[in-house]
C-alpha positions as a Markdown table, in Angstrom:
| # | Residue | x | y | z |
|---|---|---|---|---|
| 1 | Unk | 158.6 | -19.3 | 106.3 |
| 2 | Unk | 161.1 | -16.6 | 105.4 |
| 3 | Unk | 160.7 | -13.4 | 107.4 |
| 4 | Unk | 160.0 | -10.0 | 105.8 |
| 5 | Unk | 162.9 | -7.6 | 106.3 |
| 6 | Unk | 161.1 | -4.3 | 106.7 |
| 7 | Unk | 164.3 | -2.4 | 107.0 |
| 8 | Unk | 165.2 | -3.7 | 103.5 |
| 9 | Unk | 161.9 | -2.0 | 102.3 |
| 10 | Unk | 163.1 | 1.3 | 103.7 |
| 11 | Unk | 166.8 | 0.9 | 102.8 |
| 12 | Unk | 166.8 | 3.4 | 99.9 |
| 13 | Unk | 165.3 | 6.2 | 102.1 |
| 14 | Unk | 167.9 | 5.4 | 104.9 |
| 15 | Unk | 170.7 | 5.4 | 102.3 |
| 16 | Unk | 169.7 | 8.8 | 101.0 |
| 17 | Unk | 169.5 | 10.2 | 104.6 |
| 18 | Unk | 173.0 | 8.8 | 105.2 |
| 19 | Unk | 174.4 | 10.5 | 102.1 |
| 20 | Unk | 173.0 | 13.8 | 103.2 |
| 21 | Unk | 174.4 | 13.6 | 106.7 |
| 22 | Unk | 171.1 | 13.0 | 108.4 |
| 23 | Unk | 171.5 | 9.4 | 109.4 |
| 24 | Unk | 174.6 | 8.9 | 111.7 |
| 25 | Unk | 176.1 | 5.4 | 111.9 |
| 26 | Unk | 175.3 | 3.1 | 114.8 |
| 27 | Unk | 172.2 | 2.8 | 116.9 |
| 28 | Unk | 172.4 | 6.3 | 118.5 |
| 29 | Unk | 172.9 | 9.9 | 117.4 |
| 30 | Unk | 175.9 | 11.9 | 116.3 |
| 31 | Unk | 179.3 | 11.2 | 117.9 |
| 32 | Unk | 182.7 | 12.8 | 117.6 |
| 33 | Unk | 183.8 | 11.4 | 114.2 |
| 34 | Unk | 184.2 | 12.5 | 110.5 |
| 35 | Unk | 180.6 | 11.8 | 109.7 |
| 36 | Unk | 179.5 | 14.5 | 112.2 |
| 37 | Unk | 181.9 | 17.0 | 110.7 |
| 38 | Unk | 180.5 | 16.2 | 107.2 |
| 39 | Unk | 176.9 | 16.6 | 108.5 |
| 40 | Unk | 177.8 | 19.9 | 110.2 |
| 41 | Unk | 179.3 | 21.3 | 107.0 |
| 42 | Unk | 176.4 | 20.1 | 105.0 |
| 43 | Unk | 173.8 | 21.7 | 107.3 |
| 44 | Unk | 175.6 | 25.0 | 107.4 |
| 45 | Unk | 176.1 | 25.2 | 103.6 |
| 46 | Unk | 173.0 | 23.7 | 102.2 |
| 47 | Unk | 170.4 | 24.3 | 104.9 |
| 48 | Unk | 171.3 | 27.5 | 106.7 |
| 49 | Unk | 173.4 | 29.2 | 103.9 |
| 50 | Unk | 170.9 | 28.6 | 101.1 |
| 51 | Unk | 167.9 | 29.7 | 103.2 |
| 52 | Unk | 169.8 | 32.8 | 104.7 |
| 53 | Unk | 170.8 | 34.3 | 101.3 |
| 54 | Unk | 167.2 | 33.9 | 99.9 |
| 55 | Unk | 165.7 | 35.4 | 103.1 |
| 56 | Unk | 168.0 | 38.5 | 103.0 |
| 57 | Unk | 167.0 | 39.0 | 99.3 |
| 58 | Unk | 163.4 | 39.4 | 100.3 |
| 59 | Unk | 164.2 | 42.8 | 101.8 |
| 60 | Unk | 165.5 | 44.1 | 98.4 |
| 61 | Unk | 162.5 | 42.8 | 96.4 |
| 62 | Unk | 159.8 | 43.5 | 99.0 |
| 63 | Unk | 157.9 | 45.9 | 96.6 |
| 64 | Unk | 157.7 | 43.3 | 93.8 |
| 65 | Unk | 154.8 | 40.9 | 94.5 |
| 66 | Unk | 155.8 | 38.5 | 91.6 |
| 67 | Unk | 159.4 | 38.3 | 92.8 |
| 68 | Unk | 158.4 | 37.9 | 96.4 |
| 69 | Unk | 156.0 | 35.1 | 95.8 |
| 70 | Unk | 158.5 | 33.5 | 93.4 |
| 71 | Unk | 161.0 | 33.4 | 96.2 |
| 72 | Unk | 158.7 | 32.5 | 99.1 |
| 73 | Unk | 157.2 | 29.3 | 97.7 |
| 74 | Unk | 160.8 | 27.9 | 97.4 |
| 75 | Unk | 162.0 | 29.4 | 100.6 |
| 76 | Unk | 159.2 | 28.0 | 102.8 |
| 77 | Unk | 159.7 | 24.6 | 101.3 |
| 78 | Unk | 163.4 | 24.8 | 102.1 |
| 79 | Unk | 162.6 | 26.0 | 105.6 |
| 80 | Unk | 160.1 | 23.1 | 106.0 |
| 81 | Unk | 162.8 | 20.6 | 104.9 |
| 82 | Unk | 165.3 | 22.0 | 107.4 |
| 83 | Unk | 162.7 | 21.9 | 110.2 |
| 84 | Unk | 161.9 | 18.3 | 109.3 |
| 85 | Unk | 165.6 | 17.5 | 109.3 |
| 86 | Unk | 165.9 | 19.0 | 112.8 |
| 87 | Unk | 162.9 | 16.9 | 114.0 |
| 88 | Unk | 164.4 | 13.8 | 112.6 |
| 89 | Unk | 167.9 | 14.4 | 114.1 |
| 90 | Unk | 166.3 | 15.3 | 117.5 |
| 91 | Unk | 164.4 | 12.0 | 117.6 |
| 92 | Unk | 167.1 | 9.9 | 115.8 |
| 93 | Unk | 167.5 | 7.4 | 118.7 |
| 94 | Unk | 163.8 | 6.8 | 118.9 |
| 95 | Unk | 163.5 | 6.3 | 115.2 |
| 96 | Unk | 166.4 | 3.8 | 115.0 |
| 97 | Unk | 164.8 | 1.8 | 117.9 |
| 98 | Unk | 161.6 | 1.8 | 115.9 |
| 99 | Unk | 163.5 | 0.5 | 112.8 |
| 100 | Unk | 164.7 | -2.4 | 114.9 |
| 101 | Unk | 161.2 | -3.1 | 116.3 |
| 102 | Unk | 159.8 | -3.5 | 112.8 |
| 103 | Unk | 161.5 | -6.8 | 112.4 |
| 104 | Unk | 160.5 | -8.4 | 115.7 |
| 105 | Unk | 158.7 | -11.7 | 115.5 |
| 106 | Unk | 155.4 | -10.3 | 116.8 |
| 107 | Unk | 155.0 | -8.1 | 113.7 |
| 108 | Unk | 155.9 | -10.7 | 111.2 |
| 109 | Unk | 153.3 | -12.4 | 108.9 |
| 110 | Unk | 152.5 | -15.9 | 110.1 |
| 111 | Unk | 151.8 | -17.5 | 106.7 |
| 112 | Unk | 152.0 | -16.9 | 103.0 |
| 113 | Unk | 148.4 | -15.6 | 102.9 |
| 114 | Unk | 149.2 | -12.8 | 105.3 |
| 115 | Unk | 152.3 | -12.0 | 103.2 |
| 116 | Unk | 150.0 | -11.6 | 100.2 |
| 117 | Unk | 147.5 | -9.5 | 102.3 |
| 118 | Unk | 150.1 | -6.8 | 103.1 |
| 119 | Unk | 151.7 | -6.6 | 99.6 |
| 120 | Unk | 149.1 | -4.2 | 98.1 |
| 121 | Unk | 149.9 | -1.7 | 100.8 |
| 122 | Unk | 153.7 | -2.0 | 100.1 |
| 123 | Unk | 153.1 | -1.6 | 96.4 |
| 124 | Unk | 150.9 | 1.4 | 96.9 |
| 125 | Unk | 153.6 | 3.0 | 99.0 |
| 126 | Unk | 156.2 | 2.3 | 96.3 |
| 127 | Unk | 154.1 | 3.7 | 93.5 |
| 128 | Unk | 153.2 | 6.9 | 95.3 |
| 129 | Unk | 156.8 | 7.5 | 96.4 |
| 130 | Unk | 158.0 | 6.8 | 92.9 |
| 131 | Unk | 155.5 | 9.3 | 91.5 |
| 132 | Unk | 156.7 | 11.8 | 94.2 |
| 133 | Unk | 160.3 | 11.2 | 93.2 |
| 134 | Unk | 159.7 | 11.5 | 89.4 |
| 135 | Unk | 157.9 | 14.9 | 89.7 |
| 136 | Unk | 160.5 | 16.1 | 92.2 |
| 137 | Unk | 163.3 | 15.1 | 89.8 |
| 138 | Unk | 161.5 | 16.9 | 86.9 |
| 139 | Unk | 161.2 | 20.0 | 88.9 |
| 140 | Unk | 164.9 | 19.9 | 90.0 |
| 141 | Unk | 166.1 | 19.5 | 86.5 |
| 142 | Unk | 163.9 | 22.2 | 85.0 |
| 143 | Unk | 164.4 | 24.8 | 87.8 |
| 144 | Unk | 168.2 | 24.2 | 87.8 |
| 145 | Unk | 168.5 | 24.5 | 84.0 |
| 146 | Unk | 165.8 | 27.1 | 83.2 |
| 147 | Unk | 168.3 | 30.1 | 83.0 |
| 148 | Unk | 170.2 | 28.0 | 80.3 |
| 149 | Unk | 167.0 | 26.8 | 78.6 |
| 150 | Unk | 165.5 | 30.3 | 78.5 |
| 151 | Unk | 168.9 | 31.8 | 77.5 |
| 152 | Unk | 168.8 | 34.1 | 80.5 |
| 153 | Unk | 172.2 | 32.8 | 81.7 |
| 154 | Unk | 173.7 | 35.4 | 79.3 |
| 155 | Unk | 172.3 | 38.0 | 81.7 |
| 156 | Unk | 173.8 | 36.1 | 84.6 |
| 157 | Unk | 170.4 | 34.9 | 85.8 |
| 158 | Unk | 170.6 | 32.4 | 88.7 |
| 159 | Unk | 168.1 | 29.6 | 89.2 |
| 160 | Unk | 166.9 | 31.2 | 92.4 |
| 161 | Unk | 166.7 | 34.8 | 93.5 |
| 162 | Unk | 169.1 | 35.4 | 96.3 |
| 163 | Unk | 171.5 | 38.0 | 97.7 |
| 164 | Unk | 175.2 | 37.3 | 98.1 |
| 165 | Unk | 177.9 | 39.6 | 99.5 |
| 166 | Unk | 179.8 | 39.6 | 96.2 |
| 167 | Unk | 179.0 | 40.4 | 92.5 |
| 168 | Unk | 177.4 | 37.3 | 90.9 |
| 169 | Unk | 177.4 | 38.9 | 87.4 |
| 170 | Unk | 181.0 | 38.2 | 86.7 |
| 171 | Unk | 183.0 | 35.0 | 86.1 |
| 172 | Unk | 183.8 | 32.8 | 87.9 |
| 173 | Unk | 181.5 | 34.0 | 90.8 |
| 174 | Unk | 178.4 | 33.4 | 88.6 |
| 175 | Unk | 179.3 | 29.9 | 87.7 |
| 176 | Unk | 180.3 | 28.9 | 91.2 |
| 177 | Unk | 177.1 | 30.5 | 92.7 |
| 178 | Unk | 175.0 | 28.7 | 90.0 |
| 179 | Unk | 176.6 | 25.4 | 91.0 |
| 180 | Unk | 176.1 | 26.1 | 94.7 |
| 181 | Unk | 172.4 | 26.8 | 94.2 |
| 182 | Unk | 172.0 | 23.6 | 92.0 |
| 183 | Unk | 173.7 | 21.4 | 94.6 |
| 184 | Unk | 171.9 | 23.0 | 97.5 |
| 185 | Unk | 168.4 | 22.6 | 96.1 |
| 186 | Unk | 169.1 | 19.0 | 95.1 |
| 187 | Unk | 170.5 | 18.3 | 98.6 |
| 188 | Unk | 167.4 | 19.7 | 100.3 |
| 189 | Unk | 165.1 | 17.9 | 97.9 |
| 190 | Unk | 166.7 | 14.5 | 98.6 |
| 191 | Unk | 166.4 | 15.1 | 102.4 |
| 192 | Unk | 162.8 | 16.2 | 102.0 |
| 193 | Unk | 161.7 | 13.3 | 99.8 |
| 194 | Unk | 163.5 | 10.7 | 102.0 |
| 195 | Unk | 162.0 | 12.0 | 105.2 |
| 196 | Unk | 158.5 | 12.1 | 103.8 |
| 197 | Unk | 158.8 | 8.6 | 102.3 |
| 198 | Unk | 160.1 | 7.2 | 105.6 |
| 199 | Unk | 157.2 | 8.7 | 107.5 |
| 200 | Unk | 154.7 | 7.3 | 105.0 |
| 201 | Unk | 156.5 | 4.0 | 105.3 |
| 202 | Unk | 155.9 | 3.9 | 109.0 |
| 203 | Unk | 152.2 | 4.6 | 108.5 |
| 204 | Unk | 152.1 | 2.0 | 105.8 |
| 205 | Unk | 153.7 | -0.4 | 108.3 |
| 206 | Unk | 151.1 | 0.3 | 111.0 |
| 207 | Unk | 148.4 | -0.3 | 108.4 |
| 208 | Unk | 150.0 | -3.7 | 107.4 |
| 209 | Unk | 150.0 | -4.7 | 111.1 |
| 210 | Unk | 146.2 | -4.1 | 111.2 |
| 211 | Unk | 145.8 | -6.3 | 108.1 |
| 212 | Unk | 147.7 | -9.1 | 109.8 |
| 213 | Unk | 145.8 | -8.7 | 113.0 |
| 214 | Unk | 142.5 | -8.8 | 111.1 |
| 215 | Unk | 143.4 | -12.0 | 109.5 |
| 216 | Unk | 144.4 | -13.5 | 112.9 |
| 217 | Unk | 141.0 | -12.5 | 114.3 |
| 218 | Unk | 139.1 | -14.0 | 111.4 |
| 219 | Unk | 140.9 | -17.3 | 111.9 |
| 220 | Unk | 140.8 | -17.6 | 115.6 |
| 221 | Unk | 138.9 | -20.8 | 115.5 |
| 222 | Unk | 139.2 | -23.5 | 112.9 |
| 223 | Unk | 140.0 | -26.9 | 114.6 |
| 224 | Unk | 141.2 | -25.5 | 117.9 |
| 225 | Unk | 139.8 | -26.1 | 121.3 |
| 226 | Unk | 138.3 | -23.3 | 123.4 |
| 227 | Unk | 141.5 | -23.1 | 125.5 |
| 228 | Unk | 143.7 | -22.8 | 122.3 |
| 229 | Unk | 141.4 | -20.2 | 120.9 |
| 230 | Unk | 141.6 | -18.2 | 124.2 |
| 231 | Unk | 145.4 | -18.3 | 124.0 |
| 232 | Unk | 145.3 | -17.1 | 120.4 |
| 233 | Unk | 143.0 | -14.3 | 121.5 |
| 234 | Unk | 145.4 | -13.3 | 124.2 |
| 235 | Unk | 148.2 | -13.2 | 121.5 |
| 236 | Unk | 146.0 | -10.9 | 119.4 |
| 237 | Unk | 145.3 | -8.6 | 122.4 |
| 238 | Unk | 149.1 | -8.4 | 122.9 |
| 239 | Unk | 149.7 | -7.7 | 119.2 |
| 240 | Unk | 147.0 | -5.0 | 119.2 |
| 241 | Unk | 148.6 | -3.3 | 122.2 |
| 242 | Unk | 152.1 | -3.3 | 120.6 |
| 243 | Unk | 150.6 | -1.9 | 117.4 |
| 244 | Unk | 149.1 | 1.0 | 119.3 |
| 245 | Unk | 152.4 | 1.5 | 121.2 |
| 246 | Unk | 154.4 | 1.6 | 117.9 |
| 247 | Unk | 151.9 | 4.0 | 116.4 |
| 248 | Unk | 152.2 | 6.2 | 119.5 |
| 249 | Unk | 156.0 | 6.3 | 119.2 |
| 250 | Unk | 155.7 | 7.1 | 115.5 |
| 251 | Unk | 153.3 | 9.9 | 116.2 |
| 252 | Unk | 155.6 | 11.4 | 118.9 |
| 253 | Unk | 158.4 | 11.2 | 116.4 |
| 254 | Unk | 156.7 | 13.0 | 113.5 |
| 255 | Unk | 154.1 | 15.3 | 115.2 |
| 256 | Unk | 156.1 | 18.4 | 114.4 |
| 257 | Unk | 157.0 | 17.1 | 111.0 |
| 258 | Unk | 153.3 | 16.7 | 110.1 |
| 259 | Unk | 152.5 | 20.2 | 111.4 |
| 260 | Unk | 155.3 | 21.8 | 109.4 |
| 261 | Unk | 154.5 | 19.8 | 106.2 |
| 262 | Unk | 150.7 | 20.6 | 106.2 |
| 263 | Unk | 151.4 | 24.3 | 106.9 |
| 264 | Unk | 154.0 | 24.5 | 104.2 |
| 265 | Unk | 152.1 | 22.4 | 101.7 |
| 266 | Unk | 149.0 | 24.5 | 101.6 |
| 267 | Unk | 150.9 | 27.8 | 101.2 |
| 268 | Unk | 153.3 | 26.3 | 98.6 |
| 269 | Unk | 150.6 | 25.0 | 96.4 |
| 270 | Unk | 148.7 | 28.3 | 96.5 |
| 271 | Unk | 151.8 | 30.4 | 95.7 |
| 272 | Unk | 152.8 | 28.0 | 92.9 |
| 273 | Unk | 149.4 | 28.3 | 91.3 |
| 274 | Unk | 149.8 | 32.1 | 91.4 |
| 275 | Unk | 153.2 | 31.9 | 89.9 |
| 276 | Unk | 151.8 | 29.9 | 87.0 |
| 277 | Unk | 149.6 | 32.8 | 86.1 |
| 278 | Unk | 152.5 | 35.3 | 85.8 |
| 279 | Unk | 155.2 | 33.3 | 84.0 |
| 280 | Unk | 155.4 | 32.8 | 80.3 |
| 281 | Unk | 153.1 | 30.0 | 79.3 |
| 282 | Unk | 154.8 | 26.7 | 78.2 |
| 283 | Unk | 158.2 | 28.0 | 79.1 |
| 284 | Unk | 160.7 | 25.9 | 81.0 |
| 285 | Unk | 159.9 | 27.9 | 84.1 |
| 286 | Unk | 156.2 | 27.2 | 83.6 |
| 287 | Unk | 156.8 | 23.4 | 83.2 |
| 288 | Unk | 159.0 | 23.5 | 86.3 |
| 289 | Unk | 156.2 | 25.1 | 88.3 |
| 290 | Unk | 153.7 | 22.5 | 87.1 |
| 291 | Unk | 156.1 | 19.8 | 88.3 |
| 292 | Unk | 156.6 | 21.6 | 91.6 |
| 293 | Unk | 152.8 | 22.0 | 92.2 |
| 294 | Unk | 152.2 | 18.3 | 91.4 |
| 295 | Unk | 155.2 | 17.3 | 93.6 |
| 296 | Unk | 153.9 | 19.2 | 96.6 |
| 297 | Unk | 150.3 | 17.8 | 96.0 |
| 298 | Unk | 151.6 | 14.2 | 95.9 |
| 299 | Unk | 153.7 | 14.9 | 99.0 |
| 300 | Unk | 150.7 | 16.0 | 101.0 |
| 301 | Unk | 148.6 | 13.1 | 99.5 |
| 302 | Unk | 151.3 | 10.7 | 100.6 |
| 303 | Unk | 150.8 | 11.6 | 104.3 |
| 304 | Unk | 147.0 | 11.7 | 104.1 |
| 305 | Unk | 146.5 | 8.4 | 102.1 |
| 306 | Unk | 148.4 | 6.2 | 104.6 |
| 307 | Unk | 146.9 | 8.0 | 107.6 |
| 308 | Unk | 143.5 | 7.4 | 106.1 |
| 309 | Unk | 144.4 | 3.7 | 105.5 |
| 310 | Unk | 145.3 | 3.3 | 109.2 |
| 311 | Unk | 141.9 | 4.6 | 110.2 |
| 312 | Unk | 140.1 | 2.3 | 107.7 |
| 313 | Unk | 142.0 | -0.8 | 108.5 |
| 314 | Unk | 141.8 | -0.4 | 112.3 |
| 315 | Unk | 138.0 | 0.1 | 112.0 |
| 316 | Unk | 137.8 | -3.4 | 110.5 |
| 317 | Unk | 139.0 | -5.1 | 113.6 |
| 318 | Unk | 135.7 | -5.5 | 115.4 |
| 319 | Unk | 134.1 | -7.0 | 112.3 |
| 320 | Unk | 137.0 | -9.4 | 111.9 |
| 321 | Unk | 136.6 | -10.8 | 115.3 |
| 322 | Unk | 132.8 | -11.3 | 114.7 |
| 323 | Unk | 133.6 | -13.1 | 111.4 |
| 324 | Unk | 135.5 | -15.9 | 113.1 |
| 325 | Unk | 133.7 | -19.2 | 113.8 |
| 326 | Unk | 132.8 | -18.4 | 117.4 |
| 327 | Unk | 129.4 | -20.1 | 117.8 |
| 328 | Unk | 130.6 | -23.4 | 119.4 |
| 329 | Unk | 133.2 | -21.8 | 121.7 |
| 330 | Unk | 132.9 | -21.8 | 125.5 |
| 331 | Unk | 131.0 | -19.0 | 127.3 |
| 332 | Unk | 134.2 | -17.7 | 128.8 |
| 333 | Unk | 135.9 | -17.4 | 125.5 |
| 334 | Unk | 132.9 | -15.7 | 124.0 |
| 335 | Unk | 132.9 | -13.2 | 126.9 |
| 336 | Unk | 136.6 | -12.5 | 126.3 |
| 337 | Unk | 136.0 | -12.0 | 122.6 |
| 338 | Unk | 133.0 | -9.7 | 123.2 |
| 339 | Unk | 135.1 | -7.6 | 125.7 |
| 340 | Unk | 138.0 | -7.3 | 123.2 |
| 341 | Unk | 135.6 | -6.5 | 120.4 |
| 342 | Unk | 134.2 | -3.6 | 122.4 |
| 343 | Unk | 137.7 | -2.3 | 123.0 |
| 344 | Unk | 138.2 | -2.3 | 119.2 |
| 345 | Unk | 135.2 | -0.1 | 118.4 |
| 346 | Unk | 137.3 | 3.1 | 118.3 |
| 347 | Unk | 139.5 | 3.2 | 115.2 |
| 348 | Unk | 143.0 | 4.6 | 115.3 |
| 349 | Unk | 143.4 | 8.1 | 113.9 |
| 350 | Unk | 146.8 | 9.7 | 113.2 |
| 351 | Unk | 146.9 | 13.4 | 114.0 |
| 352 | Unk | 149.4 | 16.2 | 114.4 |
| 353 | Unk | 149.0 | 17.5 | 118.0 |
| 354 | Unk | 145.3 | 16.7 | 117.7 |
| 355 | Unk | 144.8 | 19.7 | 115.5 |
| 356 | Unk | 144.1 | 17.8 | 112.3 |
| 357 | Unk | 143.9 | 14.1 | 111.2 |
| 358 | Unk | 145.7 | 12.4 | 108.4 |
| 359 | Unk | 142.8 | 11.6 | 106.1 |
| 360 | Unk | 141.6 | 12.2 | 102.6 |
| 361 | Unk | 139.2 | 14.8 | 104.0 |
| 362 | Unk | 142.1 | 16.8 | 105.4 |
| 363 | Unk | 143.8 | 16.5 | 102.0 |
| 364 | Unk | 140.8 | 18.1 | 100.3 |
| 365 | Unk | 140.8 | 20.9 | 103.0 |
| 366 | Unk | 144.4 | 21.6 | 102.3 |
| 367 | Unk | 143.7 | 22.0 | 98.5 |
| 368 | Unk | 140.8 | 24.3 | 99.3 |
| 369 | Unk | 143.1 | 26.4 | 101.5 |
| 370 | Unk | 145.7 | 26.5 | 98.8 |
| 371 | Unk | 143.1 | 27.8 | 96.3 |
| 372 | Unk | 142.1 | 30.5 | 98.8 |
| 373 | Unk | 145.7 | 31.7 | 98.9 |
| 374 | Unk | 145.8 | 31.7 | 95.1 |
| 375 | Unk | 142.5 | 33.6 | 94.8 |
| 376 | Unk | 143.8 | 36.2 | 97.4 |
| 377 | Unk | 147.0 | 36.8 | 95.5 |
| 378 | Unk | 145.2 | 37.0 | 92.2 |
| 379 | Unk | 143.0 | 39.7 | 93.7 |
| 380 | Unk | 145.9 | 41.6 | 95.2 |
| 381 | Unk | 147.8 | 41.4 | 91.8 |
| 382 | Unk | 144.8 | 42.5 | 89.8 |
| 383 | Unk | 145.5 | 45.7 | 87.9 |
| 384 | Unk | 143.6 | 48.7 | 89.1 |
| 385 | Unk | 140.9 | 49.9 | 86.8 |
């Protein structure tokens, strides 16, 4: 049977990370070559530079709540993308080793039935990532073009409020700065989407391994002898240990990334909801904000859904071992199965430093927190009677 090339499934995310200077060639991290120079220039221009000029501008608009919130919800998203990039680069060697591990024989489906079992998870990941990308693309197009669409480019309005050490209201400084902002936000968005999609893919992969293991446990005994069943059980125990080890490595890799994303996501959604109440309804900026709010919501959902799937699928393991035809096996094999089943009672939960778990319950809590931020800003911005 032909093996599944898991790296082929993730290839688009890895390609985007390569183009943005985040995925150095080879099996290690950055070396002394042209790619490292390209990556360094990209980080300085599109990460540090873009964030720095927006941050400085906050000082000059500090008394304008609408302008401040309009800057912050973009700024914290950009900072979040840069922090996630740092986390990815810092753990690049570990991540590349995990990519190699995904294609090892132990983690491969053993028959066509198991291939079919894992397909729904892969398809769900592709659909959610595609939805995430579509709304992100819509926001990028609208926010980059809204000064032109709203005809405010005549007043030298830039897509994003920022301070620059030169006059941006004259040509060609205005056009060059406009182009810089458009390129920078697209650059950061590609990095952000690619990292989030890759992390979700790792969680989807762990969930797929639990699907395969469940099927192995259900089919421990068909025509085999007790000795053969015992050997298959030992293989399942080894598979389970390797899944937990892979999940632990993945968790160590993206702990900080999850913490940053959930913190940024709740604030961004709340600030965007507030911005929707102060911009002109049905304008290009309004539609851009709708796309952004939806994009961030899907982004958080992407993490929570596949984290929730890991918990659900791992909780099915003790039932799977009970469902096999164990009644005519030897007492020794039954004892081993019972012991392994007891070890499987605790489901695997993905968390960020143990502070919160990736689950649909956490997703709802983040939305509630976002609404609290929105209600607070509405109250602060309410005109005095």
